[in-house]
N, C-alpha and C positions, 0 to 999 in steps of 0.2 A: 185392636184392629187387625183382622185377619186379611190375607191377601191370596187371591186365587193366581196360581202360577202356571205359566207355560214355560218349562225348562229347556225348550228346544234350543234357544239362542245360547243359554248358558252351557248347554252340553257341547254345542258346536265349538264354543270357546274352549271348553275343557279338552275336547278332542284334539284341537289344534295345539293347545298347550302340551298335552300328553305326547303328541307327535314330535313337538319340538324338543321336548325333554328326552325321549327316546333317541333323537338324532344327536342329542348333546352328550351322550354318555362319555365322550372324550371331549372336553371343551378347551379350545385354545385360550391361553391365558397370557397376560401381558402387563407391564408396567404401564404407567401413563404415556409412555413414549410410542407405544404401538404394539400390535399383535404379533405373536410369533406362531405361524401355523405348524401343526404337528402331523398333518395328513400323511405325509410320506416319511415320517421319522419316528414312528411309534415303537420300533424294536428296541431303542435305546432308552427307553423311559422305565425308571424303576418305580414300583407302586408300594406305598406304605399306607397302613390303616391309621385312621384318626377320627374322633367324633367331630361333627360339625360345631362351630363355635357361634352360629347365628340363631339360636333359640334354645329353649329347654327340652325339646323333643329328644335330642340326642341322636340324630341320624348319622349312620356309619358312612365315612367317606374313604375312597381310595385316592391318595394324593400321589400324582406323577411328578417324578423328580428327574431332573437332567441337568448335569453341569452345574450342580450347586444352587439350582433354583426349582421352585415349584412351578411346573409348566402345565398341569392338567388335573382335572377332578373327575372322578366317577363315583356313583353310588356304590357302596359296598353290599353286593348281593348276599354276603354272609350275615349282614346285620339284621337281627329280628326286628328292628325298629323301622326301618325304611325299605328294606328288601331290594336294595340296589337303586332306589329312586331318590332324587333330590329336588328341592325347590330352587327357584332362581337364584337365591342368596348362597345356597350351598354349592350350586355348580360354579359360581364365580367367586367363591369365597378366597381362594388364594391370591387373587388379584390385590386383596386388601393389604398384603405384605409389602407391596411395591409402589406406594404413593410416593411422589417426588419430595413431599415435605416431611417424610418420615424423621422423627425425633431419634438421632443416633448418638448424641453427645449430651452430657449433663450441662444444665444451664443454671447460672445463679443471678439473682437480680442485684445489680450494683448501680446506684445513682439513678434508679428507676429503669434501668435497662437490663434485659437478660443477656449475659455474656456466657460464652462456652468456657467450661472449666473441665480438668481431668476428673474422671468419676470418683477416684478416692478422695479428692478435695471436696467434692459434693457430698459424699457420704460422711466425711469427717464433720462438715458443717451441719448436716442433719442431726447426728449424734450430739454435737456440741449444743445446739439450739434446744434439743429435747432435753438434755440433761440440765441446762441452765433453767428452763422453764419449770422443771420438776422441783429444783432447789429454791427457787423464788416464789413459786405459786402452788407448789404441791402437785402430786401425781395425777390428781384429777384435772389439771389443767392442760393436759396433753390428751389427744384423741387420734384414733385411726378409723378411717372411713373406706371401706373396701367394697366388694362387688360379687354378684353372682356370676361374674366372669373370672373371678379368681379361680386358680386350680384348688384341688383340695390341699396340696402341700402349702400353697400360699396362705389359705385361711388357717390352716393348722399353726404355721409359724406365728401368724398375726395373734391368734388367741393365747398361744403359750407366751409370747413376748408381753402382751398387753395385761393379761390377767394373772399369768403365773410368774413372770419375772418383775415387771414394773409394779404390778398390783393395782390396776385400775380397770373398771369395767367400761371404760370409754371406748369401746369397740362396737361399730355398727357397720352395715353394708347396705347397698342399694336395694336389695332384695327386700328390705323393710317397705319400700315404696311399692313393690309388686306382689309379694307373696305373704306378707305377715298375717293377713286375715285368713288365708288357707291355714297357716300353722295353728292359729288360735281356734279355728274351727275344728280342726282334727283333735287338738288338745282337749278342748272342752267336751267334745262328743265321745272321743275314744281313749283319751289319756295319752297317746302317742302321736307323733306327726307322720305325715306323708300317706299316699294312698294305699288302701287295702287291696286294690286290684292292679291291672297292668294293661298294656296296650292289647293283649291278646283278647281282653273283653270285647274288642271290637268285632272279632271274628264270631262271636256267639250272640251279640245284641240283636234285638228286633226293633228297638226304638232308641233313637239318640235325641236327647232334649239338651239343646245348647243354651245355656243361660248367660245371655249378654256376651257371647263369645263369637267374634267374626272369624271363625276356625278356617274358612277358605283362604284367608289372607295371613292370618297370624300363625297357623299350624298347618300349612297347605299339605304336607305329606301325610299327616294323620288324617286330614280331611279326605284326601284321595282314598284312603282305606275305608272310610265310611261310605264314599261313593261306590267303591268297588263292592263292598258287603251289599249294598243296595242293588246294584246292577245284577249281582248273581242271585240275590234273593229278593224278588220285587215286593214282597209283603213289608220289607224294612222300611220305616219312616224316620225322616229327619225333621225335627221341629226347631224353628229358630225363634228364640224368645229375645227381643232386642229393643233398643231404643232408637235405632235407625236402620234403614234398608242397606244391606251389604251384599257383596257377592255370596255370602253364606245364605242370605235370605233368597236369593234367585235360585239357589240349589236345593233349597229345603222344600219339603212337601207341604209345609205350613209355616207362615212367617207372621208372628204376632209382635205388634209394637206396643210397649207399655211406656207410661209416663216415668221419668227418672224417679228412683228410690221405691217405687211401688212394687218391685220384685218381692219385697217382704210381704206384702199383702197377698200377691198372687200364690206365693208358696203356702201361706196359710190357707188360702181358699181351696187349693189342692187337697190339702190335708182334711178340710171341712168335707169335701166331697167323698173323699175316701171313707172317712168315718160314717157319713150319712148313708152310703151306698152299701155298707157292711163289706168293704173290701180289705178291712184291716186283717192282717195275719195275726190272728189272736194267739196262736201257740207260740209264734216267734216272739212277739211282744211280751208274753208272759214269761217266757224263759230267758230273754236276752236284753230286755230293755228296761231302764230306770227313767223316771220322769223328774225333771228339774225346772226351777224357775229362778231367774236372775233378776238383777235390778233393772228399772226402767227409768226413762227420762235421764239418760246417763251423760248428756252434754256432747261437746264436739271437739274439744282440745284447742279451741281458739286462743286461749290466753296462756302466756308463759307460765310454766310450772304446774300445768294441769295434772291433777292426779286422779285416778280412778282405779278401784279394785271391785271386781264383781263378786257376788256371793251366791253360792248355789244353795237354793232351799228345796227340799223334797217336795214332790207334787205327785199326782196321781193320773191315770188315764181319764177319770171323770173331771179332773181339773182341766185337762186338755180339751175335752169335749165342751166343756162350758165356755172356755176361752175362745174356741173357734166359732161360736154362735154369732159373733160379730163379723166373720169373714165369709159370708155367703157369697156366691158368684156375682149376684146382682149388686151387692154392696161393694165389692171389689172392682166390678166393671166400672162403677161411677167414680172410683179413685184412680184406677189405673189405665182406663180406656180399652182394656181387653175385653171383648164381648163375653158375657157370661157362658154362652154355649161352648166357646172355645176353652175357657177354664175347665168346664165339665169333661170336655173331650181330652184335655191334658190329664185330668185326674183318672180318666178311664183307661188311658195308656199305662199309667202307673199301676192302676188297681187291677188290671187284668192278669191273672195268675199264669196265663199261658204266654205272656210276653216278657222278655228280658229287656231291662231298661238301663242304658248308661245316661247319667247326667254329665255334662262337661261344662267347665267354666274356666275363665282366667280372670282378666282384669275387671270385667264388668262387675262381678260379684266381690272381688278383693278390694278394688280401689273405691271404697265405699264407707260412708260414716257409720254404717252398721254392718261392715263387712263380716265380722264374726257371726253376727245374728243371721245374715242371709245363708252363710255356709251352714250354720245350724239347722236352719229351716229346710234346706235341700236334703241334708241327712235326715231329718224328720220324715220326709216323704218316703225315703228308702226304708227307713226303720219301720214305719207303720205297715208296709206291705211286704216286708222281709226279703227285699231285693238288694242284697248287699253281700260283699265278700264271697261270691261265687261267679264263675265264668258267665259273662255278659251281664250281670247285675252289679252295677258299679257306679257310685258317685266319684267323679274323677276330676281333680284339680290340676289343670295344665299350668307349666311354668313358661316363662319367657326368656330365661338366660340358661346357658349351658350347665351351670353348677350352682343355681339358686337352691336346689335341693342339696346336692353333694357337698357343697362348701358352706353355705350360709346356715342351711337348716341342720345338716347332719354333723359338720365340724362345730357349728355354734358360734358364728361371728356376728352375734347380736349381744347387746348389753346384758340381757338375763341369761344368756345360754353358756354351757360348757359343751365340750365334745360329747359327753354323756350326761344329760341333765341339765340342771339350772343352778345358778349361783346362790339362790336362796336356800337350797337343800344342803345340809351339812355333809351328809353321806356323799352327795355328788361332788362337792368341793373336796372332800378327802380322796375320793377316787382320782380326780383329776391331779391333785397335788402329788399323790403317791406316783403316778405315771410320770409327771413332768419332773419330779425330784426337786420340789420346792415345798417350803412349809405351808401347811393349809392356811395359815394366817395371812399369807400373801394374797389370796383370793378374796376380794371383798364380798360380803354376804348380801349386799344390796345392789340391784341394777343402778346405772347411773342415768344416761341420756339415751333415749331412742333418737331416731335420725332427725326428726323435725326439731325436737328439743335440743339435739346436740348442736345443730346450727343457730338455734335460738341462743344457747349458752355461748357460742363463739361470738355472736352478736352482742351479747351482755358483757363479755370479758371473762366469763367463768372459765372458758376454754381459751388458751392463748396460742397453742400450737396444735395444728391438724395436719395430718399426712393422708392424702387422698390418693388411692391406688385403683386403677382400672375402672374408673367411673367418671361421669362428666356432670357433677351435681349443679354447676352453673348453667345447665340447660334443664335439668330434670326436677330440680326442687320446685314445689309450689310457692306461690308468693314470692317469686324469685328475686325481685329487687331488694327485698330485706336481707337476704342471705348473701347476695353479691356484694352489697355494701358492707356487710359484716367481714367478708374476706379481705376487703381493702383497708380496713382500719389500721391505724399506724402501728400499734403494738400487737399485731397478729402475725403469725408466721406459718405460711402454707407451703406444704411440699406436695407436689403432684407427680406420680409415676404414670406415664402414659406412652403411647406410641405415635400420636399425631397431636399437633397443636389443636387446643379446643378452647371454648370460653373459660374453662376451668384452669388450664395451663396460663391463661392470660392473667389470673389473679395470683399465680405462684410465685414465691420468693426462691424456691429451688425446684427444678424440673429433673427428674431422673428417667433416662431412657430405658424403656422396658422391652425384654424379648417378647415376642408375639407367638403365641399359639404353638406352631410346629417348629419354632425355633428353640423350643425348650421341651423337656420331658414333662408330661403332666398327667392328671387324672380329673375328669368331671363326673358328676352325678346327675342323671336326668330325672324327668318327671315320674318315671315308673320304678324308681329306686334302682336304677341300673348304673353301676360304676363302670366308667370306661377309661381305658389307658392308652396313651400314645407315646412313641419314642420321639426324641429330638431328631429332626430330619435335616435341618439346615442350620448353618451358623448364624447367629444374630448379627445384624450390621453394627459397626462401630463399637461403642461401649455398651450397647444394650444388654441387660441381664435380666433373668427371671424375677418377678416380684418377691418371691420367696427368698431369693439370694440377696436382694436389696436389704430386706428386713433382717436376715441373718447377719449381714456385714454390720448393719447399724447395732443390733443387739450385742454383738461382739465388741463394738466400740463402746458400748455402755457397761461392759463388764460382764456379760452374761454368756461368755464363750462356753462355759461348762454346760449350759443348757441347750446349746446349738453347736455340737461338736462335729457335724457332719461334714464330709468333703462336698465340693461342688459337683463332682461326677456322680456320687452315690446318694445325694441327700434326698431325691424323691423316694428312692427305695427305703431308706432308713426312716424317713418321716412316716411313710405309709405302714411300716412295720410297728412303729411305736403308736400311731393313731389307731390301728386295728385293736389294740389292747382296750381302748375305751369302750368299744362296742362288742367285746368278747361275750359270747352267749347266744342262744337261740333267738332272741328277740331282734337282734341287730348284727348278727355275725357277718363280717366282711370277707370277701374272697382274698386268698393270698395273692401277693404281688406277682408270682410267676404265672399264675392262672390268668390273672387280668392282662397281662402282657400277650398271653396266647389267644385270647378270645376277643370277640367285639362287644364286650361288655357282659357283666354278670349282676344279676339282681340280688339284693340282700332281703332278708336274712339268707345266708349262704351257709347251709349246714350239711355236713357229711357229703359235700360235693354235689348238692342239690340247691337250685334257686327256689324261692318262695314266691309263687305267683300270686296267691290269694291269702292274705293275712286273716288272722282270726278264724279261719276255717279250719276245723280239725282234721279235714282230709289232706290239707295242703300245707299248714304251718306247723313246723316242729315245736313251736313255742306254745301252741294251743292245746289245752288239756282235753283229751278225748272223753274223759268222764263227765265233762260238762254238756256233752251232746255235740251237735253240728258245729256250733260256734263257741268261741271263748274269747270275749273282749277283754283280754287280759291287761290292757293299759289302764283300766280303771280299777279301783280297790275291790269293787263288788263284782268284777268280771261281766259288767253288763255295759252296753252302749247307753249313752245318756241322750234322751230326747229332750230338748230345751224348748220351753214355752217363751217365745219371743214375738212381741207385737211389731206392727209397723209404726214407725216415727219418721217424721218429715225431715228433709235435709236442713242444713243451717241457712242456706241462702236460696231464695227462689226468685224467678223473674218478677219484676214490677214495672211500673210505668217508665222509670228512669232507665232500667236495665231489663228490656223485655224478653230476652232470648236466653234459653238454656245453652251453655257451652260445654260440649263434650270433646275430649281429646283422646288420641290413640295413636295406632300406627298404620303403615301401609305395607303391602306385600313386598315391595322393592327395598325397603330401608329397614334398618334395625336400630331401634332405640334412637340415639341422637345423631345417628348418621356419620359419626366420626370415621367409620371404616367404609360403610356402604357407599357414601357419597364420593369416596376415592375409587370406587369401582366403576369405570366409565359407562358401561352398558346400563347399570342400575341408576347412575346419576342422570343420564340422558332420559331415562324412562320417566322419572319424577325429579326434575332438577330443583324444585322448590315447594315449600309448603303452601297450602291454600285453605280457604275456608268454604265448606259446603254450606249452601243455603237452599232452602226450599223455593221452588220457582214462584209460588204465590207470594212469599216473603220477599223475594228479590223484585218482583213486579210492584209490590207495595212501597218498596224502598227506592224504586227506580235504578236497580242495580242490574247491569248486564254481566253475562259470562265473561270472565277474564278482566273485569273492571277491579280496580284496587278499591279497598275499603279499609276503614279504621274500625277496630274492635277495641271497645273500652269496658273495663270492669272497675270495681271500686279499688282496685291495687295497682292498675297500670293499663297501658294501651299498646297497640301495634298495628302496623299497616300490612295488608296481606291481599292477595288476588282472590276473587270470589270465584267459586266453581258452581255452576247449576246444572242439574242432571247429569253429574258425573258418575264415578263408580260407586259413590256412596250417595244415599238419598235420606237426609234427615227430614223428619216431620216439620210441620209448620211450628214456628216458636222455638227451633233448636238449630244450632250451628255446630259444625264439627271441624276441628283442626288437628292434623297430625304434628307429632312434635320432634320429627327427625331433623329440622332445619334450624341450625344454630343462628342463622340470620334472621329468623322469624320465631322468636322464642315465645311460645304460647303461654309458658308458665308465669310470665310476668302478669298474666291475667287470673290464674287459678288461686284458689282459697286454700290455706294450709290447715283446714279442718281435717280430723282423722278419727278412726274408729277408736273409741276410748279403750277398748280391749286389746286390739292388735297394735295400735299406734300407727296403722297404715293410712296415708292421706287418700282423699277422695279426689281424683282428678276427672271424674265424669260429670260433675254438675256444679256449676256456679252461674251467676247471672252476668250477662254482658249486654251491650248495645252494639248496633251496627250503624256506622256512619259512612255514606258513599263518598268517595273522593273524585 
């Protein structure tokens, strides 16, 4: 369904927002107790650089320091990411340091109550319980669950401790819930993870196609760059392809609503039209593309112990053409609800050789029971028309956490990963073992549990000890009731490292107080392969310490001091220097520590003092072999990109008479993830103080529900009460409701289904069935 748009109202709001942002280049900051104005006292403020910690864009900030406190924020004009502009979360980010309920002391549960203890006593207890669990139940009975908010040193220490020292692959991170399908999409198509392009593509593109990505709220600074590009070049088009109307829709030139899961069919229909109209770049396809076919009817991971392994079979261009015969625009209109004429228009934008096209996506494609497939299918479009790995032609997966790329994907804090390579590859294991100084036999050759299965294992008792750092799974896990009950079982021991009380600290046996962001030195890695360093700027309160240092302290207590010999003052530098060895070489060379300190981020591969902006392009990428022509997709053994033939398959749960609505979940502009930090920033909390459910006005009328009325949402897994919003900022179509997940008091994941993509193991938070009951 297309939507004619009058953007004047949106642009008026955008202009007001831009004016407010410009006026806020110096933002007064305060604790919960009140604001401290700085208008007349700017000369005594010291400014230090740091990346923003509230998404994966990696905006550069300048933090204003005075009297041992962070008191102001500016956008860093030297940052090529945001060029001096921030979103509302960035401008208020330092307020998150000063909530009144900050955890500053270690806590241990005794007789059902959490009591303060000295930090060394808590660390002793963590090491003691970890050792006892391994002795009684084996090394695979302990697990570490981390985060895309981990700094690169945090993740590196975690990987070395679990895989190299203890010898278990029970290491996962919450980026499994947000970026795993992007990883498997890249790996299956190109053999290497992370985007081939960069944000500079925005400055060259003529068309932006947003695949299920509410970029105006989720990545507002990057979205402002799209709007600026269109303002300066009126021929530029923004296409919003989504399942509900959002602020992005109202800024787009065309907004298309599709039925959940049918993005798979739409992508194939675009390919159908590209082939039918003769828009295939035949020379590019002949030189640089191989065709593959995988398994179908692959399941949804709903049962414990679910196993799946895909298998690539050779295919041909003719096989693709025959496969696409079932995906005519008319057939896909019937399935998806998107008019055939709009599908043809989309295909014409991709197929026009005079237009450069960026495809951008985030959770809509990744949190999907066929997440790997839809990533593959969008790459297929770009590969058929040869629009890839060059300025302005870029399929680009955005991230939602500051180091989901730098820590989870590059360091490898997932069960199957190593800092360079995977545990199933003997050469990769030997490479890691040599750098770590451990016998290669220490590193198990088989992955253990991905995130959903890890918490299922905790429920079953296969895992008895779990350490959770820098994340809040008691809000974020799907089918939440099962996994919360697992943490509360009598013979489970849960350690949580965090900065504020959360529903996850509520289930902890030990809570360790973490240093936060600029209270410690660190490095993040953003969506465009940019590594960003910052120095410690403030002393952490009380006994708070960096998560990496907590891990090192426990590792030493377990007898691994020889593997973690670094001093507290120098451990970030030393870890970085050791970590760089894993990635040495032109495919992934990382910048030296001193250069990272001096600059607002550097993209890898960084070879001979030069960033690589466009991978696989022999003009730009030092690892690409010029003898192969313009491109060298060196991640695959045949040096070609793999185009996968993937069909549409339905989701595991759809609305019915008992549960007649689709449930979609996501975020809002003002809050980040579970809100444990942003809800402690007064201006953001006041803007959106609680979660709500968006309901279409016709559905609300049929239900007898008014705006602001409380309703009950019920699924096969749980229920919750929540306020209804009708004709608010987001507009779901009839038959769908939307709930943001930032509110720990209204945990929408008690409703969601723990189905996942069988290849990436990433859960689908975007579609399950619910009913709405007026209260």
